[in-house]
C-alpha positions in Angstrom: 82.6 93.4 51.0 81.4 96.5 49.2 79.9 99.4 51.2 79.3 102.8 49.6 81.9 101.9 46.9 84.5 101.3 49.6 86.3 98.0 49.6 86.6 97.1 53.3 88.8 94.1 54.1 89.5 92.3 57.3 93.0 93.8 57.6 91.4 97.3 57.4 89.1 96.6 60.3 92.0 95.1 62.3 94.2 98.2 61.5 91.5 100.5 62.8 91.0 98.5 66.0 94.7 98.4 66.7 95.1 102.1 66.2 92.1 102.7 68.4 93.5 100.5 71.1 96.9 102.3 71.1 95.3 105.7 71.2 93.0 104.6 74.0 96.0 103.4 76.1 97.9 106.6 75.4 94.9 108.6 76.5 94.6 106.6 79.7 98.3 107.2 80.4 98.1 110.9 79.9 94.6 111.5 81.4 94.8 113.7 84.4 98.2 115.2 83.5 99.2 118.3 81.6 100.3 116.2 78.7 96.6 115.3 77.9 96.1 118.8 76.3 99.2 118.3 74.1 98.0 114.8 73.1 94.5 116.1 72.1 96.1 119.0 70.2 98.4 116.7 68.2 95.4 114.4 67.5 93.4 117.3 66.2 96.2 118.4 63.9 96.6 114.8 62.6 92.9 114.4 61.8 92.9 117.9 60.1 95.9 116.9 58.1 94.2 113.7 56.8 91.0 115.6 55.9 93.0 118.3 54.0 94.9 115.5 52.2 91.7 113.8 51.3 90.3 117.1 49.9 93.5 117.5 47.9 94.3 120.9 49.4 97.9 120.7 48.5 99.4 123.8 50.0 97.7 123.4 53.5 98.4 119.7 53.3 102.1 120.3 52.7 102.3 122.7 55.7 100.5 120.3 58.0 102.6 117.4 56.8 105.8 119.3 57.6 104.3 120.1 61.0 103.5 116.5 61.7 107.1 115.5 60.6 108.6 117.8 63.2 105.8 116.7 65.6 107.3 113.2 65.8 110.4 114.6 67.5 108.3 116.8 69.7 106.2 113.8 70.8 109.3 111.9 71.9 110.5 114.8 73.9 107.2 115.9 75.5 105.8 112.4 76.0 109.1 110.8 77.2 107.6 109.7 80.5 104.3 108.6 79.0 106.0 106.6 76.3 108.1 104.9 79.0 105.0 104.0 80.9 103.3 102.7 77.7 106.3 100.4 77.0 106.1 99.2 80.6 102.4 98.7 80.2 103.0 96.3 77.2 105.6 94.3 79.2 103.8 94.0 82.5 100.1 93.6 81.8 97.7 90.7 82.0 98.2 89.4 78.5 101.7 88.2 79.4 100.8 87.2 82.9 98.0 85.0 81.7 100.4 83.2 79.4 102.8 82.7 82.3 100.1 81.2 84.4 99.2 78.8 81.5 102.8 77.7 81.1 103.2 77.2 84.9 100.6 74.4 84.7 103.1 72.3 82.7 106.3 73.3 84.6 107.4 72.0 88.0 106.3 74.3 90.8 109.0 76.3 92.6 108.9 76.5 96.3 108.3 80.0 97.4 107.4 81.4 100.7 104.0 83.0 100.8 103.7 86.7 101.5 102.7 87.2 105.2 99.7 89.3 104.2 98.1 89.1 107.7 101.2 90.5 109.3 101.3 93.4 106.9 97.6 94.1 107.3 97.8 93.9 111.1 100.7 96.5 111.1 98.7 98.8 108.8 95.6 98.5 110.9 97.6 99.3 114.1 99.3 102.3 112.5 96.0 103.5 111.1 94.4 103.5 114.6 97.2 105.8 115.8 97.4 107.8 112.6 101.0 106.8 112.1 102.0 107.5 108.5 103.4 104.6 106.5 104.3 103.6 102.9 105.0 100.0 102.1 105.9 98.8 98.6 105.8 95.1 97.6 107.9 94.2 94.6 106.5 91.7 92.1 108.1 90.9 88.7 109.4 94.4 87.8 112.8 95.4 89.3 112.7 98.5 91.5 116.3 99.3 92.4 116.8 101.7 89.5 113.6 103.7 90.4 114.3 104.0 94.2 116.4 107.1 94.5 117.9 106.4 98.0 117.4 103.6 100.5 118.8 101.9 103.6 119.4 98.2 103.6 117.4 96.3 106.3 116.9 92.6 105.3 114.5 91.6 108.0 111.7 89.1 108.4 108.2 90.6 107.8 106.4 91.0 111.1 103.8 93.5 112.3 106.1 94.6 115.2 109.1 95.4 112.9 106.9 97.3 110.4 105.4 99.4 113.3 108.8 100.1 114.8 110.2 101.3 111.4 107.4 103.8 111.0 107.3 104.9 114.6 107.5 108.7 114.5 110.8 108.8 116.5 112.5 106.1 114.4 115.3 107.4 112.1 113.8 105.2 109.3 110.2 106.4 109.5 110.5 109.0 106.8 110.3 107.1 103.5 109.1 103.8 102.1 109.7 100.3 103.1 110.5 98.0 100.2 109.6 94.3 100.4 111.4 92.0 98.1 111.3 88.2 98.1 109.1 88.1 101.1 111.6 90.1 103.2 111.8 93.7 104.4 114.8 94.7 102.2 115.0 98.5 102.3 113.6 101.3 104.5 113.6 105.1 104.3 113.4 104.7 100.5 112.7 107.8 98.3 110.3 107.0 95.4 109.4 108.8 92.1 106.3 111.0 92.4 103.4 110.8 90.0 102.6 113.8 87.7 98.9 113.4 87.9 97.0 116.5 88.9 93.5 115.0 89.5 94.2 113.6 92.9 92.1 114.7 95.9 93.8 117.3 98.1 93.9 114.9 101.1 96.3 112.7 99.2 99.8 113.8 100.2 103.3 112.9 99.2 103.0 109.3 100.3 100.1 108.7 98.0 101.8 110.5 95.1 105.0 108.5 95.7 103.0 105.2 95.8 101.3 106.1 92.5 104.6 107.2 90.9 106.2 103.8 91.5 103.1 101.7 90.7 102.4 103.5 87.5 105.8 102.5 86.1 106.0 99.0 87.5 103.7 96.1 88.6 104.6 96.7 92.3 101.9 97.2 94.9 101.9 99.8 97.6 100.1 100.4 100.9 99.7 103.9 102.3 98.6 104.8 105.8 97.6 108.4 106.0 98.8 110.3 109.1 96.1 113.0 108.6 93.1 110.7 108.3 94.2 107.3 109.5 92.8 105.7 106.3 94.6 102.8 104.5 95.0 103.0 100.7 96.0 100.2 98.4 97.7 101.2 95.1 98.2 99.0 92.1 98.9 100.4 88.6 97.1 103.7 88.4 94.2 102.6 90.7 93.8 103.5 94.3 91.6 101.6 96.7 90.8 104.0 99.5 89.6 103.4 103.1 90.6 99.7 102.9 89.9 97.6 106.0 92.2 95.0 107.4 90.4 92.0 106.0 90.1 93.6 102.5 93.8 94.4 102.6 94.7 90.8 103.2 92.4 89.8 100.2 94.1 92.4 97.9 97.6 91.3 98.9 96.9 87.7 98.3 95.1 88.3 95.0 97.7 87.5 92.3 
């Protein structure tokens, strides 16, 4: 169609929508971090470059063009962590999961033991009542071994008693995270990467930051019991559900 002497085609609209989607996701990944200021600065320079180019200001356009050329290398260096998260976002999000669910309708079901959500929730509720700090990570489809800096092998059945005994303050394994894989307590005393977000409330300590650091990069889920407040938090992706009760925690754990 013709609009103000501009020939707008479907591919042009699609191009704009795709660029807008990519920019929005990059903004979401960098929001709340120091990298957001760099992201906005580079976006401003790019828009200015295009305006100068459209006005045929050759000298300024050449300078900004060279700056943007070097800026590509700077983006890779500065946004290394954010680009990694963006690629993980593409591989882990609901678009692919929905296709997997559609395909599973036509494939024979695999027998898999259900996650004992009630046992996990019961342990968290008990520890919350005594303000016993805890961090429990539940692996899903993303591998976690390369992101866990150190750990101790456990390989135990998931029960409320075992989880409480691991996080008991005098236990040698209480300092760190419990990693659940294939419906088993696989590792304890695990050290996790920490999020770089700077918009978290002050009452969220290292357990919350470690839970976010892992869940931002994978599709794992994490449960945090605060030893300061006794509140239970459920972390998935970049979202934190705070002050979760036992019944709600079971619901979140079973929601696939």
